N, C-alpha and C positions, 0 to 999 in steps of 0.2 A: 513294691514293683507295680506299675500301673496295669490295669486290665488291658488285654488286647482289644483291638478295635476292628470292626467289620462294617462294610457297606453292602447292603443287599438291594439291588434294583427290583422293581416290581414286588415290593415287600408288603403291600397292603392286603394281599390275598394269596391263597393257594400255597405253592411250594415256597415262595419267597417269605410269606408270613410265617409259615411253619419253621423255616430256617432261622428267621429272626428270633422266634420264641426259643428255639433250642440253644442258640448262642447266648441269649440273655439269661437263660436258666443256668448256663455254665459260668456266668459272671462277666461276660464280655460287654463292652460298650458297642452298641449297634446303631448304625444310621439306617433308619427306615426310609428308603427312597422310593418315590413314585411320582407320577405326573399329575395327580389330582391333589391339590393342596389340602382340601378338606379331609379326604380319606387318609392322607399321609399324617396329618396332625392328629386325627382321631386314633389311628393305629398306634402312633408313637405314644400318645397319652395312655392308651389302654395297656400296651405291652411294657412300657417303661423304657422305650428306646428314644432315639433322637430323630426328629423329623428333618427330612431333606428333600426339597422339591427337585426332582430329576426327571425331565422328559428326555429320554435318550436320543430323540430325533432332533433336539435343539442344541447345537454345539455351544451357542452363547450361554444358554442356561446351564449346561453341563459345566462349562468353565467357571461360571459363578458359583455353582455348588461346590466345585473342587476347592475354591478359595475359602469356603467356610470350614473345611475339614483340615485339622492340623496334623493328625496322625492317622495312619491306616496300615493295618496288617493283612487284611483279607478283603478282596473284592469278589462279590458273587454277582455275575452277570446273569440275572434270572429273568428280566423283563423280556416278554415275547408276545407276538401276535400270530393269529391264524385266521385271516379274514375271508378265506374262500373254501369252506368245507363242502359246498355244494356245486362248485363250478368246475366242469370238466376242462382239462387243459386246452383242448382244441377250441373251447369257447371263451377262454380267458384272454387277458391282454397284458401288455407290459406294465401298465399302471398298477395292476394288482400285485405283480411281482415287486415293483418298486416299493409299494407300501409295506409289503412283508419284509423285504430286505432292509428297509430303512430302520426298522426296529431290531430285527433279529441278527443283522450282520453289521450294517453301518453304525448302528447305535452302540454295539459292543466295542467297535474300534474307537468311537468318540469317547465313551466313558473310560475305557481302559487307558487310552493315551492321556486323558486329562488327569487321571489319578496315579499314573506311573511315578511321578516325582515323590509322592508320599510313600508308595510301596517300596521304592528303592531305599528309603530311609529305615524301613522296618528290619528287625532282626530275623523275622521268619515270614516273609511275604508269600502270599498264595493268591491265585486267581482261579475261580471255579466258574466255568461256563455251563449253564444248564442247557443241554442240547436235547436230542430226541433219538431214540433207537430207529425211528423211521428215516433218519438222515444217514444211516449206515448203508452204503451202496452194496456191501457184501450181504447184509441181511435182506436186501431188496432184490437180490439176484441169486444165481447159483442153482444147483439142482434141488435144494430144499430151502428156499427162502423163508425167513421168519415172517416177512411181509409179502404175501403171495402176489407175484407179479401178474399172474393171470387175473386175479381179483382186481388189481389196480387197473389193468387194461380194460376190464369189463366196466369199471367205474369211470372210464374216460380220463384217467390220470388225475383224479381229484387230489387235492392237497399238494400238488406239485410245487407251488410257491413255498409253502411252509416246509415241506420235506427238503427241497433243494437249499433253502436258507439254512437249515440245520446242517446239511452237508458242508456248506460254505463255512459255517461256524466251527465245525470240526477241523477244517483246514486251518482256519485262523488260530485255533487252539494249538495246533502243532507248530505253526510258524511263530507264534508268540513265545512258546516254550523254548524254541531254538534261539530266538532273538534275545530272550531275557535270561538265558541260562547263566551267563557270567554275572548277572546281578543277584543270583540266588533265588529268583522268583519262579516258583513252581506253578505251572499252568496246566489244568486238566479239564476235560469235558465229562459231563454226566448224562447218561440216559436214565431219566427218572422213572420210566414206566408210565403206564396210563394212570392218571390221577384225577381225582374229583376237584377240578379247578374251573375257572371261568374261561379258560382258553378255548375249549371246544365243548359245546353243550352235549354232543353225542358221546364223547369220551367221558365227560363228567358223570353221566348216568351209570357208567360201568367202571369208573375209576376207583382206585384204592386211596387210602389215606395219604394226603400230602406229607404227613409227618414222617412216613417211611422214607420218602425221597429226601426229605430234609436231613434225616440222619446221615444219609450218604453224602449230601453236600457238606455237612459239618466234618465228616471223616476226611474229605479232600481238603477242606479248609484248615485242618489241624494236622496235616501230614508231618511226619518227622523229617529231619534234614536229609535222611537217606531215602525218602519216599520218591515215588515216580513223578515224572513230568512229561508233558506232551503225550498223554494217554487218554483213552476214551473208556469210561467205565460204566457198567450198569449199576443200578441202585443196590444190587446185592454184592457189589465189590468185584464182580468178574469182568474181565476185559471185553469190550465190544469191538468187533472188527470195523475198520474204516469203511 
């Protein structure tokens, strides 16, 4: 029986790289996908995966990448950007939001739709969207918010583009799960927790091991047939409110 196959976007560093390592350790065939050809080739050679150039903001390139892949069981939408950690919302502009959404939201749609024909042929297809707990509107509001709204207001609404893009990604997760239910494709989102990655230098300084989040990604990627779909989970397996 052939090994299952996964594609991980943003797999040259951080959570994506750790996810690829975990899947490869389990004997999976893994496509190491990223937008920098040199880093993709280097990571694939080092880890033993297969290199795939995927800039999620380039539909033509994504379509070309999909033509290179013949089988796919799991898609991990991990690629993400956070370009405005120091910009207050009132001083931001629409272009900053466009850049953020181009990768974090539109890129997920582009990649997911391009690889759906392959996932539909899989016996156990799974999609995992790497989101963020900061995208939870419930955790950002209420009497005891996990992400203090008073602190956010004092900071001028910094990270609004990133956080709202992850809220949109959560909505996409739900809608894809509903749309693909009859195909047997399970689609879930993961809040990985603060990790030492290249996404946010400030968070990286206090972040935990990306491997812990990768373990949670792999758990969602290997769900049993009676596992959940259209859900949002924390890295520790507990549900996250929308």
